N, C-alpha and C positions, 0 to 999 in steps of 0.2 A: 696510644695505639697498642694493642695487645700483640707485641711483636713475637713473642715466644710461642704463639699459637700456630700449629703446623696443620695445614689441610692439604688435600690433594690439588695439585697444580696441573695445568695443561700446557706448560712450556711455551706460553704465549710470547714471552720475550725472545726465545730462540727461534720461534716461527717468524716473528718480525724481522730478526736479523737475516734469516734465510730469504725472506722475501726481498729485502733490500739488496742482498747479494745477487739475486736472480735479476733485479732491475739493472744493476750495474753490469751484469754479464750481457744483457740485451744492448746496453749502451755500447760496450766494447765491441760486440759483434757487428752492430750497424756501423760503427765508426771504422772498423776494419774494412767492411764492404765498401765504404765510401773512399777508401784509399788511405786511411789512417793518417790524415793530415792534422798535424797538431793544431793549427789555427782553427779548423772547423770544430774540433771538440772544445777548445778554449772559449770560443764565441758562444756556444750553446750552454756551456757550464756557467759562464758569467750571467747569461740571461736567467738561468735556473736559480743561481745564488741570489740574484736581484729580486726575483719574484718571491723566493723564500723569505728574504729579509722583510720585504714589505708586508706579506701575509702574516708573518710571525710577530713582527713588532707592533703591528696595529691590529692584531686579531681581536682584542677585546672591543675596541671601537667599531670595527666593521660588523662584527656579529651583532653587537648591542643595537647599532643603528638599523641593521637590516631587519631586525624584529621590532623596531619601534618601541623597545622596552624602556621602562622608567625605573631609575633608581629609587628605592623605597627606604624610608627610615625605620628604626626599631618600633616607633609608635604605629606606623602603618602596617607592619608585618612582624609582630612579636614572636609568632611561632617560627618563622623562618630563621629569624636572627637567633633564637634560643638554640635551635637545632644546629645551625651552621657554627655558632660560637662553641657549642659543646664538642663538635666533631673536629673543628680546627685545633682546639686546645688538646684534644686527645691525640691528634697526630703531631702536635708540637709545631704547628704552622700558623702563619699570620691569618687574620680574619679577612675574607674576600669581600668585595662589594656585592650588594644583593639587588637584583632587579626583578621586576615582573613584566611580562610581555602581554599586551591586550589581545589575547586570542583565546577562544574557548577550546581550541584543540589541545588536548593534554600532552605536554612535553616539558623538557627541561634541558639545559645545556650549561657548561662551564667553559670559560675562555680566559685568555690572558697569557702573556709571554713568560711569566714566572709567578712565583707564590705571592709576591708582593704587588703584582699588578693583576690579580685574578678577579674574575667576576663570575657569580652564579645567577642564572636567570631561570625562573619558573613561569609558566604560562598561567593565566587566570584559570583555564580549564583544568590544569593539573591540580591547582590549589583546592579547587571545589570537589575534586574527585577522590583524592587520596586522604586516609586517615594519617594521624601524626606518625605512627610507626612505619607506615609505607613511604611517607615523605621523607623520613630520616633515611630510609634505605636508598632512595633516589639521590638525595644530597650526598651521601656517603660515596656513591658511584661518581657523581659529578666532581667532587673535590679530588678524587684519585685521578681523574683525567689531568688536572693541573699538577698534582704532586708527582705524577709519572711522566711529565713533560710531554703529553700526547699531542699538544698543539704544535710543538716543534716537530715531532715525528710526522704528523700529517702534512706540515709545511715542506718538509724534506721530500716525502713521497711525491707530493705534487710537483715539486721542482724537478725530480728525476723523470717523472712521466712527461713533463714538458720538454726535457732534453730528448728523450726518446722520440717523441712526436716530431720535433724539429730535425733530428738526425735522419729520420724516415723521410721527411721532405727533401732533405739534401741528397739522399740515396736516389730519390726520383730524378733529380736534376742532373746528377753525375752519371746516372745510368749504371752505377755499380762498377767502379774502376777495376776491381779485382775480378769480377765476373767477366769483364770484356777481355781481360788478358788470358783468361783460362777457357773461355768458351765463346760462342757467337755473341755478337752485339745484341741480337734479338732475345737470346736467352737472358742476357744480363738485364735487359730492359724489363723482361717479364718478372724477373727476380726483384727487380727494384720496385715495380708496381706492387707486387705481392707485400714486400716489406712496408711500403707506405700504408697499405691497408691494415695489415696485421699488427705493425709495431704500436701504433696508438691504442689499439684494442687491448693488446697484451699488457701495455703500460697501464691502462685503466682497470683491467682486471686484477693486476697485482697491487695496485693502489687501494682498490676496494678491499682486497684481501688483508692488507695491512690494517685498514681501518677496522675491520671485523676482529682482528686479533687484539687490538687496543680496547674494544668494547668488552670482550671476554675478560681481559686483564682488569679493567675498571670494575666489572661485576665482582670478580674474586677479591681484589684488594679493598673495594668499598665495603664488601661484606665483612671482611676482617676488621675494618675500622669500626663498623657498627656492631659486629658481633651477632648479626641477624640477617643471614642470607634469605631466609623465608619472607621477611618484609620486602626485600627488592623483588623477589619472585612474584609476590602478590601484586606489587605496584606495576611490574611489567605487564602482567596479564590484564590488569585494568586499563593501562595505557594503550596496549595493543587493540583492545576492544574499543576504547574511545577514539583512537585514530581512525578506525575503520568506519565508525559511524559519524565522525566529525573530522575528516582529514584537513590538514592545513592547506590553504590556497597556494598553488604553485606560482610564486612570484620570483623575480630576481633575488629579492631579499631572503625569502625563506629557502630558495634553493642554495644560496650561499651559506646559510647556517645549518642546513639539514644534516650535514655530516657530523656536526658537534653534538646534535641532540641524543637523548637517551634512546629513542626509538625513531625509526623512519617515520617522519611526519606526514608522508604521502601513501596512499594505497599503492601496493606494488604486487605484481604477480607475473608468472610466466617468465619470459626471457629476461625481463628487467631485474629479476632477482640476482642474476650473475652480477650485476653492476651495483648491487645494494651495498651501502656503506655500513649496514647493521647485519649481524647474524640473525638467523631465524629465532623469534621470541620463544618458540617451544624448546629449542636447544639450550638457550640461556637459562630458562627456567629449570629444566632438567638438571643442569650442571649446579645450579644454586641449591636445589633440593638435596643433591648428593653431598654438597658441601655442608649443608645444615645437619645432615646425618653424621657426617664425620666430626663436626664440631661437638655434637652431643656425645658421640663416643669418646672423644678426648676428655670431655668435662667428666664423664662417668669414671674414666680411668683415674683422673686426677682427684 
């Protein structure tokens, strides 16, 4: 990997950290409103940790099974193997397992709890739509999700969102002990009801925002790995158009894997964009094109 190449960054790691801090702030606030009982927080943290462990440890099996994907050999998919082997070697990382999902909707995802248990999956629709250069850009993006440990990041965000939701429910049942001491019981009950409604929504919005920052990060890091941001930009444009004309059916399985995919596999618009796990494709392409210009400028200087 060309580690000495410097291009414009968007502080995605810092944004992710700040969003996690915001989630913890919401947890502490709701916990305080429920009376700050240590047992309450401990129970929900244990639930969150348990859910994190399950989703993280078995992430590859869950995602692959949900998409009915099949592991392919080098004889069956020589192009995929050639590109993934080259990029893995360039990054100095182990070669992941390679899968193809039997759907014509164009998409791809990577999963696995670490580099040695990673899997990369492309759909049949993606394989038929992209040229080799664009496919290389997509695979660079997906490999960086594994190398950046984004599966763990997503699992932790999901766990914290679960803790916030359960604490919100606790606040409804306790009525807000601190509110009752400082105001009327009716006011405390209203505050508790508002928290029950708003806390899960806030948690989901922050969780989705974390997912979007990780997509931006994978775009940038994957383009550094391939040295070709324009290839990924071209691929994203084709994938976006392909999803619009041939969206993935919304089943329990595809819903479970959708956050891992390089693009939202479902058509989304209006209010639902707030809860999207993916940034707008136009923004991603614009950033990638700026990155390509900066790379060319650095090459001219050198």
